[in-house]
N, C-alpha and C positions, 0 to 999 in steps of 0.2 A: 841689343847697344840703346844705351840712354839715351835721350835727348834734352838738352837744356831750355827750361822753358822760363818766360819770364807774366807774373800776374797779378790779379788785387786778390786779395784774400776778401773776399763778402760773406764768410759764415763764419761761424769758430761755437764748436759743441765739445770742448772739452779736451779732447784728445784727438781729433780732426777736424780739418777744414776744409774749405770750398775756394777752390783760388779760381779764377779767371782769365784768360787773356788777353793779350791782344785784339785775338782773333773770333772774341766772345765763347770760345772753347774751355770747358769748366772740370775742375780736377779735382777728386776729393783726397785730403792730401795728407800726409804724416809730418812730422817734423824729425827731424833726424837728429839722433839723440844726443848727438855734439854738439846742436846748435843753439847757443847761451849769448845773453843777448851784455851788450859792453855797459858795465858797471850798475846792470838790474837786480835788482832780488825779486823775478814776477812771481803772479801763481802761473802764466800759462809765458811761451819765449813770443809767440805768435800771435796778434790781433786784428782783427776786421779794420781794415784800411790799408793795411804793410800791404808795400809791393816786394814781393817775396821771387826767388830762385828758385827755381825746379828742377828735381831728375825726372823726367818722363822715360817709363817705362816701354816696352810696345803690347805690354798687357794692358794699357793705362793707368797703371798705378804709380803712384806723385808722389816725389818727397821733399820736402821746403828744405833747401841747402843753406841757404841766406836770407838776408832782410836787409831792403835798402835803408839808408839812415831815415829815420822820420824827418818830419818839418816839426813837429807835435804831436802831445796827444793826452788823452785827461788821463788823468793814475790815484787813485785812492788807497788807504791800507786795508789790506786781506782781513777779510770777516775774522777768518781760523787763525790768519798766520801772520800773526802782529810784524814780526821783520821783515814780511813779504809783502810785496803793492801789487794789487790788480789795476792792469790798466785796459780804461774802456776800449778804449778805439782810437789812432794815432788817422794823423795825417786827413786833419778837420779843417775845414773852411769855416764852419760856422757850429757850435753846441747850442743849440734849443734845452733850455730849461724848464722845462714843464711843473707850472706851482697849482695846486687848488690851497686855496682858505679854508673850506670842509673838507668835509668824506673826500678825502684823509685832508688834513691840514699840513701844512707846507711848513716848516717853520723857517724863523730867521734865521739860527743856524746852521742850519742844514742850507740853505741858499749860500749865506758867505763862506759858507766850508769849499763849494761847491765852486763860488763865483774866486775867488783866492785860488785855489785850484790850475783855474781856466786862466787866470792873468800869468800864476808862476810861468805854468807850460807855452804862452802865446796862442790862447786859443779864444777868442771871439764870439760871447756872450750874446743872446738875446732872453727875457724872462717873459714866458708864456704863462700869463693867471688866464688859465684854462677855467672852463663850466660855468662861465660867468653868468648865464640863465640859472642858476641852483640857488643864487643870493638873494634871498628873499629879506630876511632880515633884515636891517636898517642895520645892526652892531657889522654884520659881516662883510657890506658894503661898504661902513667904512673905512674896515681895516683893511677892505682892497686897495682903495685909492689913496689906504696909506700908505699902504706899501709902494703902488705903483709913484704915489711921489716922491718916496725917501730914496730908490731904486734909479730910475730917472732925474732926478736932482743930481746925484753924483755921478750920472753920463751912463748906463746901461741904459738899453733902448730896447721896452716893455710894450709887449702885447695882450688887450686882453682879448679872447675869443672862445666862439661860442662855437661846437660840433651842429649842436642842435639849429641855432638860429642860423649859425653863419657869418658869425659876426667876428671879423680878423682872421677870415681866411683866406680871401684876398691876398690881404699881409704878408699870412707865410708863404704862400702860392710865392711872390716875388723874391722874399728871404730866402728861402729854399730853390730860385735856379740856376741850375745847370753849377751847382754848390756838393761837396759831399757834408749834412748834415747829420749831427749827432744829436739825436735825440735821448733826453737823461732826465729823470723822475721817479720818484715812490712809485710804487703801487696804487694802481684806482685814482692816477689822474689823467688815464685820458689819450694815453702815448700810441695808443691801439689806434686807439678811433681817431686823431687824426695822421695817422700815416693814411688809413684807410679813408679820408676826405681828399688827402691829398693824394692818393691813387686813384680814385675817382671809384672803388670798389673796393669792397673789403678782401685784406690778403692778409690781416692780420685779428687774430682769435680777444673778440673784449674779455672782460673779466669785469663779475659784480662785485662790490663794498662789500666788506666781510663784514658784519654785525658786531667782532670785537674791534675795539677800541676804531670805527669805523676806518678801519684802514681796507686797504684795495688787497685783492688776489693777484698772485702771477700768473700772468699767462703767457709771459714769451720768458722762455728759459734759456735762451743761448742769444751771443748776440748778431745780427746778422745785417746785410748792407741791400735796404730795396729801393729797386728802381722807380724814379718817379716821373709823372707824365711832362714833364718842365723840365727835363733836362737834368734834374738834380739825382742824388743818392741820398737815404737816409738810413745812417745806424738805428735802430731797434737794441736796448740793453734791457736785462731784463731789470726789476724796478729794484728801486737801493732805497736801502732801508737808513742807511745811515752812511756818513763820508769823513774816515780817517782820514787827516793831513798826513805825509810819510816824505822822506829826505831833504829837509827842509827845517834849516837853524834858526832860533827865536828871535835872532836879531834881524832875519829878514821877512816875518810876519808881516811888519806893518807897512813894508814896502807893496803888499800887494792887496793893501786896503785905501784906493786912490786919494780919499780924505785926510785918511789919516795920516798918509805919507806927507801931503800938501803942509801941515800945521808940526810934521814932527823936523820940520826941515824950523824952526822955532824955538826950537825946545832947548835950554840951556845947554845939554850933556852932546855930543854927538852921538855917544854910545847909548842913550833914554830910552829904554823899552816901556815907555808909557805906565808906566805898574804905580811907585807912589815918589818915582823921584822927585825931588826940589822943581820947581818953575817949569814943570814939565806945558807945554803948549797943546799937547793932545789934552790931556785932563782937564786942561782950563776951558778947550773947546766942547769939550762934555757938558760940561756945569753950564756952560753958555747957549745949549743948542746948538752947536756949527756941526756938530759931532752925534747922532743920533745916537742914544743909551743903547739898541739893540745893535747895530753895528760894534761901538765898543765892546758890551757882552760878549760879541763871537769872537771879537778879536781875543780877549781874554778867556774863552775859554778855547781858541787854538792855543795858546800859550802855555795854557795849561796843560794841554794833551800830548804836544811835543817834549819841553822842560819839564815836566813835574809840580808835583803842590807850591813846591818855591816857587812857583811864579802865578799864584793863587791870589787876589787884591783879597 
């Protein structure tokens, strides 16, 4: 006879899930074949962070029968299935986007796509500028400072960190205390080292930087929730190369760029898309340097991604 249990998904390996119940028992589980998410075409119906209901058999095997409504989640376009989404994790208190200006470089378009998606799905974000001890070049230092100034001026929390020197570690510990935290970023930006530092021991394998385009090598192959010493839990995800937007209309995009949305209220037309329309307050703000060109470029890039070439300026 089966018993019904409720638990937290702490690992997703693609077709099996590790679920921990309220008593600390863990079950290797599969999703029932008829389990589907309401209104979401996803590569996986269950993700790390989900609260799920299980049918547990006497032999210990378990099947996920239902998913509790999510308070939020981070989603991107699946890399190989353009009409499907890839949900990274759910029920997140805070997302940490790990950024490096070199070795490898995190582009502003990638940063802005992540921030826009997090804003759209109600996930708070800290920007973690990692490996700051490696930037000996004055141009790198200046670029780092310019990025931090840009995003902090908009209103995002920015932290400079180095797991080698310890810079920013105390702030990271404080930010993650008793929270469910998603750690995201390209391969090679130091996510595994951050987790090892927060844990106080090596639990995640650390990858090398590939000489090809200075990109990191993947060491995390599946999503997993890891317990921290400060009572928090961090969700480690495989390195993300790109961040395609999904389930969004072109009219919505500006709502998730705070500084663009602010100036959009002064546009002549209520339906202005801030492209070539007359008396557009957003375009004027870009020309007057109240909105950064890199952020506006990201906005245009996303508009074209969603709406096609007709939104190319």
